[in-house]
C-alpha positions as CSV (number, residue, x, y, z in Angstrom):
1,M,-6.0,5.7,-9.9
2,H,-2.3,4.9,-9.8
3,L,-1.6,3.2,-6.6
4,I,2.0,3.0,-5.3
5,T,2.4,1.0,-2.2
6,T,5.2,-0.7,-0.2
7,C,3.0,-2.7,2.2
8,Y,3.3,-6.5,2.2
9,Y,-0.3,-7.3,2.5
10,F,-3.2,-6.7,0.1
11,D,-6.7,-6.4,1.3
12,F,-8.6,-6.8,-1.9
13,Q,-11.9,-6.5,-0.2
14,N,-11.1,-3.0,1.1
15,L,-9.4,-2.0,-2.1
16,N,-12.5,-3.1,-4.1
17,Q,-14.6,-0.7,-2.2
18,K,-12.3,2.3,-2.9
19,I,-11.9,1.6,-6.7
20,L,-14.3,2.9,-9.3
21,E,-15.7,0.3,-11.6
22,T,-13.5,1.4,-14.4
23,G,-10.5,1.9,-12.1
24,K,-7.3,0.0,-12.4
25,I,-4.4,-0.9,-10.1
26,E,-0.8,-1.3,-11.2
27,I,1.7,-3.0,-8.9
28,I,5.4,-3.1,-9.6
29,T,7.9,-4.9,-7.4
30,D,11.3,-6.4,-7.4
31,S,10.8,-8.4,-4.1
32,K,10.4,-12.1,-4.7
33,T,8.7,-12.5,-1.4
34,Y,6.1,-9.8,-2.4
35,Q,5.7,-11.3,-5.9
36,K,4.9,-14.7,-4.4
37,H,2.5,-13.1,-2.0
38,I,0.7,-11.1,-4.6
39,E,0.4,-14.1,-6.9
40,N,-1.0,-16.3,-4.1
41,V,-3.5,-13.6,-3.1
42,L,-4.5,-13.0,-6.8
43,N,-5.1,-16.7,-7.3
44,E,-7.4,-16.9,-4.2
45,Q,-9.6,-13.8,-4.8
46,K,-12.3,-13.2,-7.4
47,L,-12.7,-9.3,-7.1
48,F,-9.9,-8.4,-9.5
49,K,-8.5,-9.8,-12.8
50,Q,-5.1,-9.4,-14.3
51,I,-5.1,-7.3,-17.6
52,D,-2.3,-6.3,-20.0
53,S,-2.7,-2.6,-20.4
54,F,-2.4,0.4,-18.1
55,E,-2.8,3.7,-19.8
56,I,-0.8,5.8,-17.4
57,S,3.0,5.6,-17.9
58,Y,5.3,5.8,-15.1
59,E,8.8,7.1,-14.6
60,I,11.5,4.5,-13.6
61,S,11.9,5.2,-9.9
62,T,15.0,5.1,-7.8
63,F,13.7,1.9,-6.2
64,H,13.2,0.4,-9.7
65,N,16.7,1.2,-10.7
66,K,18.2,-0.1,-7.5
67,G,16.3,-3.4,-8.0
68,L,17.6,-3.7,-11.6
69,K,21.3,-3.0,-10.4
70,K,21.0,-5.8,-7.9
71,G,19.8,-8.1,-10.6
72,H,16.3,-8.5,-9.3
73,E,13.5,-9.4,-11.7
74,I,10.9,-6.5,-11.8
75,R,7.3,-7.9,-12.1
76,R,4.2,-5.8,-13.0
77,Y,0.7,-6.6,-12.1
78,V,-2.1,-4.6,-13.7
79,L,-5.5,-5.3,-12.3
80,A,-9.1,-4.3,-13.1
81,K,-12.3,-5.2,-11.3
82,A,-13.6,-8.6,-12.3
């Protein structure tokens, strides 16, 4: 499952119910506010763990390029069920 979202709140409990045991989530963002929120939520929950690999490649989106042109740091979070 390749999830693309622009929401600013992650409900990991709800997400956990929708993802298969072998499912993975990839989150990519250039928003510092969103990055901080994701990192805070990840540190407080135990349903998902960060991993290094995501088998599905993605094309660089228009939003990704806009973020890079603005000098924003792009962060990538790949999660699997814990």
